[in-house]
C-alpha positions as CSV (number, residue, x, y, z in Angstrom):
1,M,0.0,0.0,0.0
2,P,1.6,3.4,-0.9
3,Q,2.4,5.7,2.0
4,L,2.0,9.4,2.8
5,I,4.1,10.9,5.3
6,P,2.9,14.4,6.6
7,E,5.1,17.4,6.3
8,P,4.8,20.6,8.3
9,L,2.1,23.0,7.1
10,S,3.3,26.3,5.6
11,R,1.9,28.8,3.4
12,T,4.5,28.0,0.6
13,A,4.0,24.2,0.7
14,F,0.2,24.5,0.7
15,A,-0.2,27.2,-1.9
16,P,-1.0,24.8,-4.8
17,F,-4.2,23.7,-2.7
18,G,-5.3,26.9,-1.1
19,E,-4.5,29.2,1.7
20,V,-3.1,28.7,5.2
21,I,-5.0,30.5,7.9
22,M,-2.6,31.5,10.7
23,L,-1.4,34.7,12.5
24,E,2.2,34.3,11.9
25,G,3.1,36.4,8.9
26,A,-0.4,37.8,8.4
27,R,-1.2,41.5,7.7
28,H,-2.3,43.1,10.9
29,Y,-3.0,46.5,12.5
30,P,-4.5,48.0,15.5
31,I,-8.3,48.9,15.6
32,N,-11.0,49.8,18.3
33,Q,-8.7,52.7,19.8
34,G,-5.8,50.4,20.0
35,T,-7.7,47.8,22.1
36,T,-7.7,45.1,19.5
37,E,-5.4,43.8,16.8
38,R,-7.0,42.9,13.4
39,Y,-5.4,40.1,11.4
40,H,-6.8,41.1,8.1
41,A,-8.0,38.9,5.2
42,L,-6.6,35.5,6.4
43,A,-8.5,33.8,3.6
44,C,-10.9,34.6,0.8
45,A,-14.3,32.6,0.6
46,D,-14.9,31.6,-3.0
47,T,-18.6,30.5,-2.9
48,Q,-20.6,32.6,-5.3
49,N,-20.8,30.0,-8.3
50,E,-24.4,29.3,-9.2
51,G,-25.8,31.6,-6.6
52,G,-24.1,30.1,-3.7
53,Q,-23.9,31.8,-0.3
54,T,-21.0,31.6,2.3
55,I,-22.0,30.0,5.6
56,L,-20.1,29.3,9.0
57,S,-20.6,26.1,10.8
58,L,-19.0,24.2,13.6
59,F,-17.5,20.7,13.0
60,R,-16.5,18.5,15.9
61,A,-14.1,15.9,14.9
62,Q,-13.3,12.7,16.7
63,P,-9.7,11.8,17.0
64,R,-8.2,9.1,14.9
65,S,-5.1,7.0,15.1
66,L,-2.1,6.5,12.8
67,P,-1.5,4.6,10.6
68,L,-4.7,5.5,8.8
69,A,-5.8,4.2,5.6
70,I,-6.7,6.9,3.1
71,E,-9.5,5.3,1.0
72,I,-11.6,8.3,-0.2
73,M,-11.1,11.9,-1.3
74,E,-13.6,14.6,-1.9
75,R,-13.7,18.0,-3.7
76,H,-16.0,21.1,-3.8
77,P,-16.2,22.3,-7.3
78,L,-18.5,25.2,-6.7
79,G,-16.7,26.9,-3.6
80,S,-13.8,27.0,-1.2
81,Q,-13.9,25.4,2.1
82,A,-11.9,26.7,5.1
83,F,-11.2,24.9,8.5
84,V,-10.1,26.9,11.5
85,P,-9.4,25.1,14.7
86,L,-11.0,26.7,17.9
87,S,-8.0,25.6,20.2
88,T,-4.4,26.8,20.4
89,D,-3.6,23.8,22.3
90,P,-0.8,21.9,20.7
91,E,-2.6,18.7,21.5
92,H,-5.4,19.5,18.9
93,T,-3.2,18.7,15.9
94,Y,-4.9,17.6,12.7
95,L,-3.9,16.1,9.5
96,I,-4.4,17.3,5.8
97,V,-4.3,15.1,2.8
98,V,-4.7,17.1,-0.6
99,A,-4.3,16.7,-4.4
100,P,-4.6,19.4,-6.9
101,A,-8.0,20.4,-8.4
102,G,-8.8,18.9,-11.9
103,E,-8.6,15.1,-12.7
104,F,-7.7,13.3,-9.5
105,D,-4.1,12.0,-9.7
106,P,-3.1,10.0,-6.6
107,Q,0.7,10.5,-7.3
108,Q,0.1,14.3,-6.7
109,M,-1.3,13.7,-3.2
110,R,0.4,15.4,-0.2
111,A,-0.1,15.2,3.5
112,F,0.5,18.1,6.1
113,I,0.4,18.2,9.9
114,A,-1.3,21.4,11.2
115,R,-0.4,22.6,14.7
116,G,-1.9,25.0,17.2
117,W,-3.6,27.9,15.4
118,Q,-3.3,26.8,11.8
119,G,-6.3,26.6,9.6
120,V,-6.6,26.0,5.9
121,N,-8.9,27.2,3.2
122,Y,-9.1,24.5,0.4
123,G,-9.3,26.2,-3.0
124,K,-12.3,25.5,-5.2
125,G,-12.1,22.0,-6.6
126,T,-9.0,21.0,-4.6
127,W,-9.1,17.2,-3.5
128,H,-9.0,16.5,0.1
129,H,-9.6,13.9,2.7
130,P,-12.4,14.4,5.2
131,L,-11.1,16.0,8.5
132,I,-8.5,14.0,10.5
133,A,-8.2,15.1,14.1
134,L,-5.5,13.5,16.3
135,N,-5.2,13.2,20.0
136,S,-8.6,14.6,21.1
137,V,-12.0,15.7,20.0
138,S,-11.4,19.0,18.1
139,D,-13.8,21.7,17.1
140,F,-13.4,23.5,13.8
141,L,-15.0,26.7,12.5
142,V,-15.9,25.9,9.0
143,M,-16.5,28.4,6.2
144,D,-18.1,27.0,3.0
145,R,-20.9,27.1,0.4
146,I,-24.7,26.3,0.4
147,G,-26.9,26.9,-2.5
148,Q,-28.0,25.1,-5.8
149,G,-25.7,22.7,-7.7
150,S,-23.9,19.7,-7.0
151,N,-20.8,20.7,-4.6
152,C,-19.4,17.5,-3.5
153,D,-17.6,14.9,-5.6
154,E,-16.3,11.9,-3.8
155,I,-14.1,9.1,-5.1
156,T,-12.8,5.9,-3.7
157,L,-9.2,5.2,-4.0
158,D,-8.3,1.8,-5.5
159,G,-6.2,0.0,-3.0
160,G,-6.1,3.1,-0.7
161,W,-3.0,4.8,0.8
162,L,-1.6,4.7,4.2
163,L,-1.0,7.8,6.3
164,T,1.8,7.3,8.5
165,S,3.7,9.5,11.1
């Protein structure tokens, strides 16, 4: 079974798949008479195709263990999808498995480990595995699309892949 080994999540490494949402390196400035620091435009929702709307939801992910068989991938062709963990506790790590938008190519899959306050915004059509929390139950604020049209394609991987540490 082919294996995927997660690499650290960074803006540069993740750029082909979307945006990393984190405070480090983000544009920021004081607001509210200097009592608040605004970290501006951390991600851009892309949800307007076919009259879609942007919504916010909370996902509660149950922890999984490694090694983990990667048997399915999904994509959202009509909108981006952002996941922001609601904890800065380093125990709330999660894994990301992605492949570029377009025709699915398992040889192009990559895995990332997100720590602390690192979120991701999957670009429209980017293939990704459903949420993979590690160590503990983890809550995520999720920004994605609702509306008309088919916005979730799912495929089963022949033979699967093994996500290891």
